[in-house]
N, C-alpha and C positions, 0 to 999 in steps of 0.2 A: 504495498500499499504505502503511496506515494503522501510525503506532506500533505498535500492541498486535499487528499481524498481523507487523510484524517480526520479533516474539517468535517464533513461530511458524516464520523463515525460510520462503524459497520453492523449497523444492529444486528444482533444474531437471533434474533426472531420477533414478532410484533405481538405484542400484548397492550392494547386498546387500554387496558384499566380504567374501561367504565367508559368509555368514549373513543368513536372512529374519529380517523383521521379520513374525513372524505372529500372529496371534491369541494362539495359546499362550503366544508370549517375552513380549508385552504383559497381564500379568495384571490387571485394571480394577477388582480387591479394592479397596477403600477400607480404609486403615489402620485395624484394631480399637482400638474407643473405651476394650478389656481391654487396658491397656498390660501386663501381666503374662505374656500372651502373646507379648512384643515382643522377641527377646534380645538384648541388648549387645553389640557386636563390634567387635575393630577389623580392621584392614589385615593386621596381622601374625596375628592367629586365625583370617582368614578365608583366609591364604596357606598356612598350617600346614594345612587341611583335606584331606581327602584326594581325588583324583579319583576317576573311574569306572571305571576300569578298562577294559581291552579287551572283554569279558564283555559290557557294558552297550552296546547298539544305539540309536542317539539319531540325529536327522533336528530339520530345522528346523520341523517339525508335530508331533514325538513331543509326547504331553501329557505336561505338566512332571508333573517325578516328586516322590513324598512328599516328599525335601529340599527341594525347590523349593517346598512349600507354605508352607514357614514363615516368619515375618517378624523382621526385622533393623532394630536400630536399630544402623549403621556411621558411626563417628566418628574423622576422621580429617584430616590439612591437605593441600588442594588444593595440588597441586604443578602443574597443566596441566589443560586443558581443550579439546576441541574439538568443531566440528560435521561430523557426517559427510555425506555428499552425499545422505543421504535426509531429513537435516535434524533427528536426533537427537544429543545433546548427550550425551558423554564426559564427566564429572568423574574423574581421576587422583588417589587418597587415598594417602598412606603415615601410618606411625603417627603422632599428632600430638605424640608428646613424641622420636618422632625412634630408641627405643630398636631398635623392633621393621623387619624385612627383613618386605619386602613390598609390593608396590604392587595395590591393588583398584580395579575401574572403578566407577562406579555409571550408569547411564545414561537419560537425560530423553528419553520421546521427543518427540513432534510431535502436537501438539492444543489443544484450549481448555482442558483439564481441569491439565496441565501450564504453562499460561500462565503464572502467578507465580511456578511455582520456574524459570523459563526466564528471564523478568524480573531475578530475583535472581543467578542465573548470568552472567547478560549483564551486570550493575549492576557487578562485579567486573574486568571485563574494559574494554578500549581499543575493541572492535567499534564501527562506524559502522553506524546504520541508516537507510533498510532495504538488507537485504543479500541475493542470492541465492548458491542453495551449489550448486557445479560438481562440486565434487571435496572433499574432507576438507580443511577448512579450522582449525588451531590456534587458539586463543584468547589474546589475550596478556594475563596474571594481573597484576593491578595489586598484590597483596597476599594473602601464602597464607594463605587463612582456614581457620580448624578452623570444620569441620561437623561436621553429625548428619544422613544420610540414612536414612529408611526407606521399606522395601522386600522382595520377597521374594528371595532367593538365587536367581541363573541359573547355570546350568552352560554356557556360551556354547561350544558343539561346533564352532561354524565356526572358535576361537580355539585349542581343543586340541590337543595336537600327537598324535601318532599312538599313543600309549599310554596314552590319556586321563587322562594326569596331571592336576594341578591348577597345571602349571606352561607358561605360554606359552611357543614358542618362541622369539617375537618379541614386543614387546621384553623385554629382560632381565629377570629378578626379579617379573613382571606375573603373580597369580593367573586361571587360566580363569574360577573361581567369582568371579561381579560382583555386584550389586543393580541388578535388572532389572527392573520400572521403578522408579524414583526415585518416591515418591508423597509423601515431605514432607519436607521440610529444614530443619534446624534451623541457623543459626548462633550458634555456640558462643563 
């Protein structure tokens, strides 16, 4: 495996862990050139969003809802990152100021168009390459950078409680809403 392939990782098997990565979830639309169409948000603001309620029926293959078609630039401090068994990277963000409550995930899929973003995230860690992923693997972050990730909001039904609120059962203080997929990343 070459170094660049190492940033894709090599999933040994696919374990969806309660949600499936479908074409619906991984929207490949490029970041809009018109920046006025991208709303700036913080983890605290996303944590305050409403859930969907029990009357909304979602599955892993349901088309994205109108609220999932909007673009966001989420700015926060990186407090954790992990690689899932399917190779996706989850970055965990909190308010950069430390004033707001709530944690939001931003997900970076496997694939050539995300290689540069993945390289940036891996450069913050102690991870050695090449590496194979059999199960979820927490990455040790050297420095908690403040970053802005740009992508569309995604209500991850696989992590939603029975009442479809915006509070994951575990881990505590995590929003169900996340940014997925991350289409751009900027270190502030």
